[in-house]
Every structure is written in structure tokens, then in C-alpha cells.
LOTORVO-299093 format. One record per residue: residue number from 1; y, z, x of N, C-alpha, C in turn; residue in three letters. Coordinates in pm, 1 decimal. Last residue first. Layout:
{rec NUM,{Y,Z,X},{Y,Z,X},{Y,Z,X},"ALA"}
...
This chain:
{rec 233,{-958.1,-172.6,-635.3},{-1057.4,-175.8,-679.6},{-1233.1,-221.3,-647.9},"SER"}
{rec 232,{-669.9,-164.0,-510.8},{-813.0,-163.5,-406.8},{-951.8,-149.0,-509.4},"HIS"}
{rec 231,{-504.2,-162.3,-721.6},{-511.0,-282.8,-654.7},{-616.8,-250.4,-534.1},"LEU"}
{rec 230,{-623.4,4.1,-921.3},{-646.8,-108.4,-957.5},{-605.8,-249.4,-861.5},"GLY"}
{rec 229,{-543.4,213.6,-940.0},{-429.2,145.0,-1021.9},{-497.1,10.5,-1017.3},"CYS"}
{rec 228,{-722.2,530.3,-1002.3},{-727.8,394.2,-951.9},{-626.8,335.1,-1012.8},"GLU"}
{rec 227,{-850.7,771.4,-1079.8},{-759.1,763.5,-1031.9},{-735.1,675.1,-912.0},"LYS"}
{rec 226,{-1091.0,877.6,-1179.1},{-1063.3,765.3,-1240.4},{-935.6,762.7,-1172.5},"LYS"}
{rec 225,{-1151.1,1093.4,-1125.8},{-1238.8,1032.7,-1050.8},{-1155.9,905.9,-1111.2},"SER"}
{rec 224,{-1001.2,1309.1,-1276.0},{-946.2,1294.3,-1084.6},{-1064.1,1168.4,-1051.1},"ALA"}
{rec 223,{-872.8,1209.9,-1530.4},{-987.9,1329.3,-1485.5},{-941.2,1207.9,-1354.6},"ASP"}
{rec 222,{-480.3,1314.7,-1602.4},{-656.0,1215.2,-1624.0},{-701.5,1285.2,-1517.8},"GLU"}
{rec 221,{-217.4,1394.6,-1519.3},{-274.6,1428.4,-1621.7},{-438.0,1379.9,-1690.3},"TRP"}
{rec 220,{-139.4,1292.2,-1310.5},{-227.4,1425.9,-1305.6},{-308.8,1458.5,-1445.9},"TRP"}
{rec 219,{-86.5,1087.5,-1156.3},{-183.4,1059.7,-1283.0},{-236.6,1186.8,-1307.4},"TRP"}
{rec 218,{-56.5,1197.6,-836.8},{-101.4,1062.7,-953.7},{-158.5,1073.7,-1040.2},"ARG"}
{rec 217,{-112.2,1425.3,-740.7},{-7.2,1437.8,-791.9},{28.8,1282.8,-859.2},"GLY"}
{rec 216,{-396.6,1500.9,-613.4},{-374.4,1509.7,-715.3},{-251.1,1522.9,-806.4},"ALA"}
{rec 215,{-482.4,1310.9,-428.3},{-475.7,1251.3,-480.9},{-412.7,1346.5,-648.9},"ARG"}
{rec 214,{-588.9,1583.4,-205.9},{-448.7,1510.3,-200.4},{-393.1,1414.5,-350.3},"PHE"}
{rec 213,{-579.6,1867.6,-408.3},{-684.9,1774.9,-360.9},{-523.0,1617.5,-313.1},"ASP"}
{rec 212,{-367.1,2200.3,-365.4},{-436.9,2042.1,-465.1},{-518.9,1928.5,-351.0},"GLU"}
{rec 211,{-326.5,2334.8,-166.0},{-451.2,2384.1,-214.5},{-526.8,2249.8,-336.0},"GLY"}
{rec 210,{31.5,2334.1,-291.0},{-64.9,2385.4,-184.9},{-215.0,2433.9,-216.8},"GLU"}
{rec 209,{86.5,2032.7,-520.2},{87.1,2230.6,-479.8},{0.5,2211.8,-363.8},"ALA"}
{rec 208,{259.7,1776.7,-556.6},{134.6,1803.4,-483.5},{152.5,1991.0,-450.9},"VAL"}
{rec 207,{473.2,1638.8,-682.1},{437.3,1661.6,-620.7},{346.8,1766.4,-601.2},"ALA"}
{rec 206,{359.4,1367.6,-924.7},{411.6,1473.6,-911.0},{404.0,1484.9,-797.3},"ARG"}
{rec 205,{476.2,1036.9,-1074.9},{434.4,1085.5,-968.7},{433.4,1207.0,-970.6},"THR"}
{rec 204,{493.5,883.9,-1303.1},{363.7,902.5,-1337.1},{316.7,1017.0,-1142.1},"CYS"}
{rec 203,{758.5,835.7,-1287.2},{680.8,860.0,-1416.9},{542.3,965.7,-1417.5},"PRO"}
{rec 202,{748.4,680.8,-1026.4},{799.7,796.2,-1068.9},{774.4,893.1,-1185.4},"ALA"}
{rec 201,{493.6,521.2,-915.3},{609.2,543.5,-984.0},{646.8,654.6,-1012.3},"CYS"}
{rec 200,{390.8,668.5,-619.9},{413.0,549.7,-690.2},{533.8,532.5,-760.5},"GLY"}
{rec 199,{257.9,862.5,-340.0},{415.5,850.4,-395.1},{407.4,709.5,-452.8},"ILE"}
{rec 198,{116.8,1131.1,-200.8},{103.2,995.1,-256.4},{201.7,926.7,-319.5},"SER"}
{rec 197,{292.6,1397.4,-139.3},{194.7,1310.7,-52.6},{143.4,1201.2,-65.2},"ILE"}
{rec 196,{568.6,1565.5,-193.3},{451.0,1439.9,-328.6},{417.0,1388.1,-156.2},"PHE"}
{rec 195,{686.7,1792.7,-79.6},{561.9,1830.1,-165.3},{456.6,1660.5,-233.4},"GLY"}
{rec 194,{896.0,1697.2,13.7},{896.9,1784.6,-106.1},{815.4,1809.5,-171.0},"LYS"}
{rec 193,{885.3,1543.9,214.3},{898.5,1701.6,238.3},{895.8,1769.2,140.2},"ASP"}
{rec 192,{788.3,1295.7,92.0},{705.2,1353.1,113.8},{770.2,1488.7,157.8},"HIS"}
{rec 191,{1045.2,1227.0,5.7},{1008.3,1301.4,-123.9},{855.4,1330.3,-31.5},"LEU"}
{rec 190,{1148.7,1062.8,148.4},{1190.3,1205.1,214.7},{1121.0,1307.9,79.7},"LEU"}
{rec 189,{994.0,793.3,360.1},{1038.9,887.0,217.9},{1058.5,1027.5,206.3},"ASN"}
{rec 188,{1118.7,756.4,648.9},{1022.2,765.8,576.9},{1087.3,830.8,479.5},"TYR"}
{rec 187,{1194.8,592.0,978.0},{1230.3,579.9,822.0},{1125.4,641.1,741.3},"PRO"}
{rec 186,{1089.4,668.5,1269.3},{1054.8,545.6,1182.8},{1100.3,616.1,997.0},"ILE"}
{rec 185,{1079.9,786.5,1508.8},{1183.3,757.9,1432.9},{1204.4,647.7,1369.0},"ASN"}
{rec 184,{819.2,810.9,1660.0},{909.6,683.2,1665.5},{1021.6,615.3,1570.7},"LYS"}
{rec 183,{750.4,1049.9,1636.8},{815.5,1032.5,1761.3},{856.3,853.8,1788.1},"ASN"}
{rec 182,{731.1,1046.0,1353.6},{867.9,1148.2,1447.6},{864.2,1100.6,1597.1},"LYS"}
{rec 181,{542.3,901.5,1313.2},{641.2,839.2,1244.2},{815.0,906.0,1333.0},"ILE"}
{rec 180,{334.7,1023.7,1514.3},{411.6,852.4,1488.2},{491.1,863.0,1467.9},"TYR"}
{rec 179,{322.4,1232.0,1333.4},{303.9,1276.2,1475.8},{394.7,1109.1,1530.9},"GLN"}
{rec 178,{147.9,1104.2,1120.7},{303.7,1219.9,1098.5},{362.7,1200.5,1228.4},"ASP"}
{rec 177,{-37.6,1057.2,1162.2},{69.5,964.0,1131.6},{184.8,996.5,1126.4},"VAL"}
{rec 176,{-188.7,1219.4,1230.2},{-196.0,1146.3,1362.8},{-81.9,1076.2,1299.7},"GLU"}
{rec 175,{-203.0,1463.7,1031.1},{-116.7,1460.6,1151.8},{-69.4,1400.6,1215.4},"ASP"}
{rec 174,{-352.1,1261.5,865.2},{-221.1,1289.4,853.1},{-155.8,1374.6,971.4},"THR"}
{rec 173,{-581.6,1051.7,1081.9},{-554.5,1154.6,1045.0},{-422.0,1173.2,996.9},"THR"}
{rec 172,{-762.8,767.1,1061.4},{-630.8,818.0,1113.5},{-657.2,996.6,1023.2},"TRP"}
{rec 171,{-949.2,566.6,971.7},{-997.6,679.6,1022.2},{-853.8,776.7,1113.3},"HIS"}
{rec 170,{-757.4,373.0,888.9},{-849.2,459.5,779.3},{-883.3,562.5,840.4},"LEU"}
{rec 169,{-575.4,188.5,965.9},{-545.6,303.6,971.5},{-638.0,387.5,902.3},"LEU"}
{rec 168,{-628.0,-33.4,929.7},{-663.3,-11.4,1125.5},{-620.9,108.0,1090.4},"PRO"}
{rec 167,{-828.3,-268.8,715.7},{-722.4,-150.9,710.1},{-742.2,-53.8,849.9},"ASN"}
{rec 166,{-819.7,-590.9,598.7},{-771.0,-508.7,731.7},{-727.4,-346.9,698.3},"TYR"}
{rec 165,{-979.5,-748.0,417.5},{-868.0,-651.5,416.7},{-916.4,-576.1,568.4},"LYS"}
{rec 164,{-1022.0,-1127.9,378.1},{-1039.7,-1015.2,455.4},{-955.1,-925.8,426.5},"TYR"}
{rec 163,{-1131.1,-1279.9,47.9},{-1042.3,-1251.2,173.3},{-1047.7,-1111.4,252.5},"LEU"}
{rec 162,{-1149.4,-1300.7,-234.5},{-1174.3,-1382.0,-98.8},{-1097.0,-1427.7,-20.8},"GLN"}
{rec 161,{-1063.5,-1124.1,-424.1},{-947.5,-1212.7,-390.5},{-975.4,-1306.3,-306.2},"TYR"}
{rec 160,{-1366.3,-1011.6,-479.3},{-1269.3,-1056.1,-586.9},{-1134.3,-1114.7,-484.9},"HIS"}
{rec 159,{-1443.2,-936.8,-207.1},{-1504.6,-1085.8,-274.6},{-1413.2,-1071.8,-422.5},"ASP"}
{rec 158,{-1340.2,-867.0,54.1},{-1278.6,-838.0,-73.1},{-1331.3,-1012.5,-154.7},"ASP"}
{rec 157,{-1492.0,-775.3,359.5},{-1454.6,-848.6,286.3},{-1427.1,-826.9,110.0},"TRP"}
{rec 156,{-1297.0,-550.4,604.3},{-1435.8,-551.7,499.6},{-1387.9,-702.0,405.5},"GLN"}
{rec 155,{-1301.6,-312.3,868.4},{-1284.4,-506.5,787.8},{-1370.4,-516.6,726.9},"VAL"}
{rec 154,{-1309.7,-60.6,812.5},{-1186.2,-81.4,883.7},{-1183.9,-247.3,882.5},"ILE"}
{rec 153,{-1429.9,47.7,494.9},{-1511.3,-23.7,654.7},{-1335.4,-59.1,687.6},"ASP"}
{rec 152,{-1523.7,261.9,243.6},{-1424.2,158.3,316.9},{-1512.1,154.8,476.1},"LEU"}
{rec 151,{-1612.4,552.2,185.1},{-1678.5,399.9,217.2},{-1644.6,310.5,295.1},"ASN"}
{rec 150,{-1407.2,739.8,111.8},{-1465.6,703.3,232.4},{-1543.4,600.1,296.6},"ASN"}
{rec 149,{-1208.8,610.8,-146.8},{-1209.4,548.9,-19.9},{-1266.2,591.7,128.3},"ARG"}
{rec 148,{-1309.5,783.6,-376.5},{-1342.6,670.6,-346.6},{-1312.9,604.6,-239.5},"ASN"}
{rec 147,{-1151.2,1037.5,-249.3},{-1363.8,999.0,-227.4},{-1353.4,878.3,-246.8},"ALA"}
{rec 146,{-841.9,912.5,-78.5},{-986.4,949.8,-165.2},{-1101.3,937.7,-165.3},"SER"}
{rec 145,{-734.9,978.4,162.6},{-609.4,922.8,49.2},{-716.5,999.9,-88.9},"HIS"}
{rec 144,{-889.9,948.2,383.4},{-844.6,1076.0,305.4},{-797.3,1054.4,201.7},"GLU"}
{rec 143,{-927.7,702.6,496.5},{-958.1,800.7,441.2},{-941.5,887.5,323.2},"ALA"}
{rec 142,{-603.6,521.5,392.2},{-703.3,594.7,499.6},{-799.5,631.7,389.2},"ARG"}
{rec 141,{-398.8,202.7,384.9},{-498.1,270.6,317.8},{-590.2,370.8,422.4},"LEU"}
{rec 140,{-251.9,8.7,449.7},{-247.3,97.3,483.6},{-324.9,219.0,418.6},"GLY"}
{rec 139,{-382.7,-370.2,508.8},{-312.7,-264.1,431.8},{-281.9,-100.7,467.9},"THR"}
{rec 138,{-368.3,-696.1,534.2},{-375.2,-526.3,629.9},{-265.8,-454.7,511.8},"ILE"}
{rec 137,{-565.7,-968.9,431.4},{-464.4,-867.7,387.7},{-461.0,-756.5,449.6},"TRP"}
{rec 136,{-612.0,-1309.2,493.3},{-577.5,-1133.9,589.6},{-471.6,-1062.2,504.7},"ILE"}
{rec 135,{-517.4,-1535.1,367.9},{-656.5,-1507.8,418.8},{-740.1,-1377.3,495.3},"LYS"}
{rec 134,{-322.7,-1604.6,85.0},{-335.2,-1525.1,171.8},{-501.2,-1552.4,260.7},"ALA"}
{rec 133,{-253.6,-1725.2,-114.5},{-272.6,-1824.8,-83.7},{-318.7,-1693.3,24.1},"ASN"}
{rec 132,{-167.6,-1467.7,-325.2},{-226.2,-1637.6,-357.7},{-292.8,-1698.2,-276.2},"LYS"}
{rec 131,{-103.7,-1211.5,-340.4},{-191.2,-1253.1,-205.0},{-247.4,-1424.1,-211.7},"LEU"}
{rec 130,{129.3,-1221.7,-490.5},{143.8,-1193.2,-345.4},{-4.7,-1245.9,-257.5},"ALA"}
{rec 129,{-84.7,-1262.1,-715.8},{77.5,-1380.0,-689.0},{86.3,-1367.6,-540.4},"ARG"}
{rec 128,{-157.6,-1037.8,-741.0},{-243.0,-1144.3,-724.2},{-162.7,-1293.3,-696.6},"GLN"}
{rec 127,{32.1,-847.9,-774.6},{-1.3,-855.8,-673.9},{-113.2,-961.4,-599.1},"LEU"}
{rec 126,{130.4,-915.3,-1022.6},{215.8,-923.0,-948.2},{103.9,-965.3,-761.6},"PRO"}
{rec 125,{-98.4,-800.4,-1132.2},{-79.4,-941.5,-1146.9},{25.9,-996.0,-1061.8},"GLU"}
{rec 124,{-102.3,-553.5,-1029.5},{-154.3,-583.8,-1022.6},{-177.9,-752.2,-1042.3},"VAL"}
{rec 123,{196.3,-397.3,-1113.5},{110.3,-397.6,-951.9},{8.1,-502.9,-986.9},"LYS"}
{rec 122,{226.5,-393.9,-1396.0},{337.3,-398.2,-1250.1},{285.9,-404.1,-1129.4},"ARG"}
{rec 121,{5.4,-492.6,-1542.5},{140.1,-600.6,-1564.8},{256.8,-561.3,-1428.3},"ILE"}
{rec 120,{-168.9,-292.9,-1458.5},{-220.5,-428.3,-1415.3},{-63.6,-523.8,-1430.6},"HIS"}
{rec 119,{-33.3,-76.2,-1503.9},{-50.9,-52.5,-1388.4},{-82.4,-250.7,-1358.7},"CYS"}
{rec 118,{-44.5,-68.8,-1813.8},{80.3,-100.9,-1732.6},{66.7,-98.3,-1575.6},"CYS"}
{rec 117,{-317.8,-49.5,-1828.9},{-238.7,-155.1,-1838.6},{-141.3,-179.6,-1797.8},"GLN"}
{rec 116,{-356.8,194.2,-1733.5},{-464.2,120.6,-1652.9},{-378.2,-25.1,-1720.9},"LYS"}
{rec 115,{-231.0,329.2,-1949.0},{-204.3,283.1,-1798.6},{-231.6,232.3,-1760.1},"ARG"}
{rec 114,{-381.2,228.3,-2174.6},{-249.5,206.5,-2152.0},{-231.4,199.5,-2057.5},"LEU"}
{rec 113,{-584.1,402.6,-2113.0},{-649.5,245.4,-2137.5},{-478.6,194.7,-2099.8},"GLU"}
{rec 112,{-545.7,624.5,-2109.1},{-612.9,605.1,-1951.8},{-614.3,434.9,-1982.9},"ILE"}
{rec 111,{-299.9,743.6,-2315.0},{-432.9,667.0,-2299.4},{-442.7,642.8,-2179.6},"SER"}
{rec 110,{-41.9,885.7,-2305.1},{-115.3,843.1,-2418.1},{-280.8,798.2,-2415.3},"GLU"}
{rec 109,{102.6,768.6,-2112.1},{70.9,907.7,-2096.0},{-14.5,987.0,-2227.4},"TYR"}
{rec 108,{185.4,497.5,-2095.2},{85.2,554.6,-2026.3},{-8.1,673.3,-2031.5},"PHE"}
{rec 107,{442.5,465.3,-2244.9},{282.3,506.3,-2308.9},{158.4,543.1,-2226.6},"PRO"}
{rec 106,{695.8,534.3,-2211.8},{624.9,551.0,-2124.7},{512.9,570.4,-2205.6},"ASN"}
{rec 105,{830.9,298.8,-2392.4},{861.9,295.8,-2239.9},{778.3,375.6,-2137.8},"ILE"}
{rec 104,{620.6,134.0,-2681.5},{710.7,240.2,-2609.4},{727.6,254.1,-2482.5},"GLY"}
{rec 103,{443.5,-46.0,-2694.4},{358.4,102.2,-2701.4},{483.5,146.1,-2669.0},"ASN"}
{rec 102,{588.3,-312.2,-2758.2},{464.0,-275.4,-2861.1},{431.7,-101.0,-2850.2},"ASN"}
{rec 101,{774.7,-313.1,-2590.6},{858.5,-291.2,-2768.4},{730.6,-271.1,-2836.7},"ASN"}
{rec 100,{610.7,-324.2,-2334.8},{739.2,-149.1,-2413.1},{735.1,-160.7,-2548.9},"VAL"}
{rec 99,{530.7,-556.6,-2365.4},{408.1,-368.7,-2388.2},{514.8,-282.9,-2396.4},"PHE"}
{rec 98,{665.9,-737.0,-2406.4},{600.9,-736.7,-2484.2},{528.7,-639.7,-2471.0},"GLU"}
{rec 97,{814.5,-639.8,-2140.5},{928.0,-643.3,-2284.0},{786.0,-647.6,-2388.1},"GLU"}
{rec 96,{638.2,-734.4,-1964.5},{700.4,-626.8,-1976.9},{748.9,-601.2,-2096.4},"ILE"}
{rec 95,{549.5,-1022.9,-2026.4},{466.6,-916.8,-2025.9},{522.2,-792.9,-1970.5},"GLN"}
{rec 94,{791.0,-1155.0,-1916.4},{803.8,-1122.3,-2082.9},{648.7,-1051.2,-2118.4},"LEU"}
{rec 93,{836.2,-1068.5,-1670.1},{938.0,-1033.8,-1751.9},{870.3,-1044.0,-1904.8},"THR"}
{rec 92,{585.2,-955.6,-1398.2},{649.7,-1045.9,-1582.5},{728.1,-1028.5,-1647.2},"ASN"}
{rec 91,{700.9,-752.6,-1193.9},{619.8,-845.0,-1272.1},{670.3,-923.6,-1340.6},"PRO"}
{rec 90,{774.9,-895.3,-819.6},{816.3,-834.6,-960.5},{693.4,-876.0,-1075.8},"TYR"}
{rec 89,{772.5,-870.7,-479.5},{732.1,-978.9,-626.5},{757.1,-878.4,-743.6},"PHE"}
{rec 88,{977.4,-949.6,-192.9},{917.6,-856.6,-302.1},{849.4,-972.0,-465.4},"THR"}
{rec 87,{898.5,-932.3,183.5},{950.1,-1038.2,46.0},{900.3,-944.8,-79.3},"LYS"}
{rec 86,{1176.9,-836.6,394.9},{1011.4,-792.4,340.3},{1001.9,-862.1,156.3},"ILE"}
{rec 85,{1279.0,-935.9,691.2},{1282.3,-965.4,547.3},{1153.0,-903.4,488.7},"ASN"}
{rec 84,{1513.7,-731.3,954.4},{1379.1,-859.6,841.3},{1368.8,-845.7,734.0},"LYS"}
{rec 83,{1610.9,-524.0,1055.6},{1713.0,-648.9,1033.7},{1565.9,-767.3,1001.0},"ARG"}
{rec 82,{1565.4,-273.9,1102.0},{1491.4,-405.5,1152.3},{1520.9,-511.2,1147.0},"TYR"}
{rec 81,{1693.9,-79.0,934.5},{1677.2,-48.9,1146.6},{1627.4,-200.4,1178.4},"LYS"}
{rec 80,{1760.0,-187.4,705.9},{1886.6,-216.4,785.0},{1821.6,-176.9,893.4},"LEU"}
{rec 79,{1522.1,-234.6,620.8},{1589.4,-329.3,610.4},{1679.7,-326.9,717.6},"LEU"}
{rec 78,{1517.5,101.4,577.5},{1396.4,-19.5,657.4},{1448.7,-165.9,693.0},"THR"}
{rec 77,{1707.8,144.3,404.7},{1668.9,155.5,527.7},{1587.0,99.3,647.0},"LYS"}
{rec 76,{1572.2,45.1,175.2},{1676.1,-14.7,215.4},{1735.9,32.4,401.5},"SER"}
{rec 75,{1327.4,170.4,145.3},{1331.2,63.2,142.9},{1474.4,-1.8,217.0},"TRP"}
{rec 74,{1421.0,415.3,138.6},{1360.6,423.9,236.3},{1360.0,267.2,274.8},"VAL"}
{rec 73,{1599.9,376.2,-155.8},{1662.9,457.7,-19.1},{1585.8,428.5,158.1},"SER"}
{rec 72,{1370.7,316.3,-302.7},{1489.4,272.0,-290.7},{1537.0,294.3,-147.1},"TYR"}
{rec 71,{1248.9,592.9,-254.9},{1164.5,490.2,-250.1},{1269.8,329.0,-229.4},"THR"}
{rec 70,{1419.2,746.1,-418.4},{1399.0,802.4,-258.7},{1295.4,674.5,-232.0},"GLU"}
{rec 69,{1418.3,671.3,-682.2},{1533.3,657.5,-621.6},{1507.5,623.5,-422.3},"GLN"}
{rec 68,{1086.1,537.6,-760.7},{1189.1,674.2,-716.4},{1311.3,632.1,-652.2},"PHE"}
{rec 67,{1017.5,278.5,-931.5},{1013.6,374.8,-845.3},{1088.2,446.3,-809.9},"PHE"}
{rec 66,{1010.8,93.3,-1146.7},{1001.0,245.8,-1197.6},{959.8,318.4,-1063.0},"ARG"}
{rec 65,{945.2,-131.2,-1063.1},{1056.9,-123.2,-1178.9},{1055.6,21.2,-1198.5},"GLY"}
{rec 64,{776.7,-186.7,-894.2},{702.9,-225.5,-1028.9},{848.4,-200.0,-1122.0},"THR"}
{rec 63,{753.7,-439.9,-646.1},{842.7,-315.3,-702.5},{798.3,-320.8,-854.1},"ASP"}
{rec 62,{528.6,-489.4,-390.2},{536.9,-520.0,-529.1},{669.3,-372.2,-615.2},"LEU"}
{rec 61,{604.4,-644.4,-97.5},{610.6,-545.3,-161.6},{624.9,-583.5,-302.7},"THR"}
{rec 60,{501.9,-757.4,262.6},{532.7,-791.1,94.7},{558.9,-619.2,46.7},"PHE"}
{rec 59,{529.7,-954.9,566.2},{522.4,-824.2,465.8},{589.7,-857.6,329.9},"ILE"}
{rec 58,{310.2,-1197.8,738.5},{460.0,-1152.9,625.3},{392.7,-955.2,555.4},"GLU"}
{rec 57,{255.5,-1230.4,1064.9},{239.2,-1165.8,952.1},{307.2,-1087.6,859.5},"ILE"}
{rec 56,{405.5,-1395.0,1233.3},{343.1,-1466.9,1117.0},{252.2,-1377.4,1059.9},"ASN"}
{rec 55,{553.9,-1285.8,1424.2},{595.4,-1322.9,1303.7},{552.9,-1427.7,1172.7},"ASN"}
{rec 54,{565.0,-970.4,1494.5},{457.9,-1053.8,1463.6},{485.7,-1164.9,1368.5},"PHE"}
{rec 53,{720.0,-835.1,1661.1},{792.5,-953.0,1622.6},{626.8,-1016.6,1600.9},"ASP"}
{rec 52,{711.2,-539.3,1726.2},{630.2,-660.4,1797.3},{663.9,-788.4,1749.4},"GLN"}
{rec 51,{835.3,-473.8,1516.6},{893.1,-450.2,1651.9},{858.1,-485.7,1774.7},"THR"}
{rec 50,{723.7,-507.5,1289.1},{843.0,-549.5,1318.3},{917.5,-579.6,1443.7},"PHE"}
{rec 49,{457.9,-373.6,1325.7},{461.0,-539.3,1311.2},{641.3,-585.5,1309.3},"ILE"}
{rec 48,{535.4,-117.3,1380.0},{418.3,-197.2,1468.5},{446.0,-358.3,1431.8},"ALA"}
{rec 47,{648.1,-82.2,1131.7},{747.9,-54.2,1209.4},{651.7,-183.6,1315.2},"ASP"}
{rec 46,{481.4,-137.4,935.2},{570.8,-222.5,945.3},{653.8,-174.3,1032.3},"THR"}
{rec 45,{276.1,87.6,999.1},{255.9,-4.0,1018.6},{336.8,-136.2,1050.1},"ILE"}
{rec 44,{462.0,304.2,933.1},{421.3,303.5,1034.7},{396.9,195.8,1041.5},"LEU"}
{rec 43,{481.2,236.5,656.6},{592.1,269.5,714.3},{589.4,223.6,886.4},"GLN"}
{rec 42,{212.6,295.0,513.7},{282.9,160.2,542.5},{391.0,172.9,645.3},"ASP"}
{rec 41,{259.0,529.6,586.7},{103.4,481.8,655.2},{188.4,349.5,652.0},"GLU"}
{rec 40,{409.0,696.1,424.3},{429.4,702.1,614.1},{322.5,608.3,644.5},"LYS"}
{rec 39,{527.7,381.8,188.2},{449.8,551.6,225.3},{448.8,550.7,385.8},"SER"}
{rec 38,{612.2,160.4,87.7},{676.6,278.0,171.6},{684.1,379.1,195.2},"PHE"}
{rec 37,{453.4,3.8,52.0},{469.2,74.9,-72.1},{589.4,143.7,-53.2},"SER"}
{rec 36,{347.4,-312.3,139.7},{389.9,-196.5,160.0},{451.7,-154.3,37.9},"THR"}
{rec 35,{97.9,-516.3,292.0},{152.1,-472.6,153.6},{195.4,-345.2,189.2},"SER"}
{rec 34,{65.8,-823.4,457.0},{37.8,-683.9,476.8},{121.0,-625.8,353.8},"PHE"}
{rec 33,{-144.7,-1111.4,549.5},{-28.2,-1028.4,454.4},{-40.2,-896.0,494.1},"VAL"}
{rec 32,{-129.0,-1394.2,713.8},{-180.8,-1260.0,704.6},{-75.1,-1219.1,650.6},"ILE"}
{rec 31,{-291.4,-1728.1,716.0},{-188.2,-1653.4,612.7},{-266.5,-1533.0,638.2},"GLN"}
{rec 30,{-490.3,-1886.0,916.7},{-453.1,-1885.8,774.0},{-369.2,-1764.4,779.0},"GLY"}
{rec 29,{-728.7,-1722.7,1198.5},{-650.8,-1837.4,1145.3},{-635.0,-1761.0,1023.0},"GLU"}
{rec 28,{-672.3,-1545.4,1490.6},{-694.3,-1561.4,1378.1},{-601.1,-1700.7,1312.4},"THR"}
{rec 27,{-559.5,-1469.1,1729.1},{-636.3,-1518.6,1712.8},{-765.9,-1560.6,1576.5},"TYR"}
{rec 26,{-280.6,-1306.7,1685.1},{-312.8,-1471.0,1785.6},{-414.4,-1506.4,1777.6},"GLU"}
{rec 25,{-288.3,-1144.8,1512.2},{-176.5,-1217.6,1505.2},{-217.5,-1367.5,1584.1},"SER"}
{rec 24,{-518.3,-969.2,1629.2},{-546.0,-1023.9,1472.0},{-442.8,-1114.2,1474.4},"LEU"}
{rec 23,{-359.3,-884.3,1830.3},{-489.0,-960.8,1859.0},{-515.7,-1025.6,1759.6},"PHE"}
{rec 22,{-182.7,-736.1,1730.8},{-153.2,-857.5,1861.2},{-243.6,-929.3,1870.3},"LYS"}
{rec 21,{-323.9,-517.2,1615.3},{-223.0,-622.0,1501.6},{-199.5,-750.8,1614.6},"LEU"}
{rec 20,{-415.8,-418.4,1839.0},{-499.5,-433.3,1740.2},{-434.9,-606.5,1635.4},"ASN"}
{rec 19,{-200.8,-329.2,1990.6},{-313.7,-381.8,2045.3},{-355.2,-468.4,1935.3},"GLU"}
{rec 18,{-97.6,-152.6,1786.5},{-25.5,-239.0,1812.4},{-86.2,-350.6,1915.9},"GLU"}
{rec 17,{-284.6,34.2,1741.6},{-277.1,-29.7,1657.3},{-213.9,-139.8,1685.4},"LEU"}
{rec 16,{-571.9,118.0,1987.1},{-462.5,113.9,1995.7},{-399.8,55.7,1845.1},"ASN"}
{rec 15,{-881.1,95.9,1804.6},{-850.4,79.1,1910.6},{-687.3,99.2,1889.7},"LYS"}
{rec 14,{-1130.9,20.0,1625.6},{-1045.6,98.9,1599.9},{-946.0,160.7,1728.2},"ASP"}
{rec 13,{-1358.6,-84.2,1656.1},{-1359.0,-16.8,1742.2},{-1226.0,23.5,1735.7},"GLN"}
{rec 12,{-1314.9,-370.5,1454.5},{-1397.0,-254.2,1413.0},{-1377.3,-134.6,1510.5},"LYS"}
{rec 11,{-1167.4,-527.5,1572.4},{-1077.8,-475.5,1518.7},{-1127.5,-354.3,1492.4},"LEU"}
{rec 10,{-1343.3,-693.4,1733.1},{-1289.6,-611.6,1867.8},{-1168.2,-505.7,1733.8},"VAL"}
{rec 9,{-1525.4,-723.5,1545.3},{-1592.3,-633.4,1649.1},{-1492.2,-528.1,1677.7},"ASN"}
{rec 8,{-1360.4,-937.3,1419.9},{-1362.1,-851.4,1346.0},{-1464.4,-733.6,1450.5},"ILE"}
{rec 7,{-1370.6,-1125.3,1632.2},{-1284.3,-1086.4,1607.4},{-1273.4,-970.4,1571.9},"ILE"}
{rec 6,{-1639.1,-1200.5,1615.6},{-1603.5,-1134.7,1751.1},{-1468.1,-1008.4,1717.7},"GLU"}
{rec 5,{-1650.7,-1358.5,1398.0},{-1748.7,-1244.1,1418.1},{-1690.7,-1135.7,1540.0},"GLN"}
{rec 4,{-1362.5,-1454.9,1246.4},{-1465.9,-1484.3,1348.1},{-1532.1,-1331.0,1358.5},"LYS"}
{rec 3,{-1267.5,-1507.2,944.1},{-1266.2,-1444.3,1025.1},{-1354.0,-1457.0,1155.1},"MET"}
{rec 2,{-1350.1,-1722.1,743.0},{-1235.9,-1680.8,814.6},{-1185.2,-1620.1,946.4},"ILE"}
{rec 1,{-1631.0,-1871.8,721.9},{-1596.1,-1750.8,793.4},{-1409.1,-1764.0,800.7},"MET"}
């Protein structure tokens, strides 16, 4: 066991975010990492880690090479605000070159198979490198994100990566996230103000119309039941 059961029990009580991160930081062994895509949820957790100086929690991001400029902007603002490092992982150059040369620059519109292959090269393989020595992986997942995430636990064992995942915002509402961001004046992606709820790569993300599902803006040309990129399968 990497994480003692008493630690899991405390985290599952879903109390104050900063207190739980402090508890996790002080009483667990092994490398702790947090993955950010610069979403509001991830910015919230980044603020909690950086302002509390949890130096044994490493923050990393996966730069797919297809981000919106607004995403790079909030990334830059985050580095300026906290003056701390966010480790970056990029796709394998040879794999990207081969994929584009064989399939074109935007082949993901043609089939789910090509889209998933693109996601694997740009996200999943870099994530595997990012988690190589990690024992605990903190995420910004929320149950509201998709129906697939309603059955997640705040702390769960990930058999694929052989580590624990800690989802501290799992039961937070969108209003709670927005209020936290506002109260702490945390930089966030301005696309959120333009109807972009879940923000990924630019070619694969659009704004969501009123009444549409939370994830409707991601891979909108696909069946709604298949909208995952493989990071949290």
C-alpha cells in the first residue's frame, strides 16, 4: 500500500481543500504529482499548492502543440503570478511527424480511430512519462464533467498506472469553483467567459450553447458516449 488507509479516510471526508492537500503532503510517502490543463478546476488546485508551498507536490502539464492561444496566455499569467515552475511534457516528435505525414494535419475529423490515435500521441504517451515515478496523482476531475465520472471516488486506485488518484474537487459544483476563483483572484482561461466550458485542443473544442451538455463542446462530431481522450479511462 502506498497510501495508508487512515490517510484515505481523511481525504474522503472531503473537507477544506488546502487542509487536505497539506495533510496529503505531510503524511504520504512517494512522489505526488498534479496534472494541469489550465482549466478553472486546475487553476484552483494550482493556487492551493503554490500559495501553500507544498514543494513535494510537482505540477506538470501536457502541451499537445494544439492549444488555444488563450490557454498559453493563462499558462504565462500563472507562472508570473506564482513564480514557480510547471513541468512540461511534449509529444514524441517522431510519432507526431509520422502521424501527420501519413494522415494529414486534422485527420481526427475523419474517424474516431484517428482521433483516439492523435490523443494517444499528444496526451496519453506524454502522460505515461509524466507519471512514471509517481505514487499519487492529483486531478481536477469533477462529477459534473461527464456521466462517465459520476461513479468515481475522491481517492481511488488506478490499476493501469499503479498509483492512487486523488480527485479533491469531485463533488464541487461549477458555482463553487467560480466563486473560489473570484474570491482568490486566480487567473483563468478567458475562453470560459465565451461559452467554452471544457477546453482542450483548439481543433477539437467549441463553445457550448445554452442547454447543451457540459461536454458537448469536446469532439462535437462524435457520439456523446465516447467523449474521452484516454487520460482517465
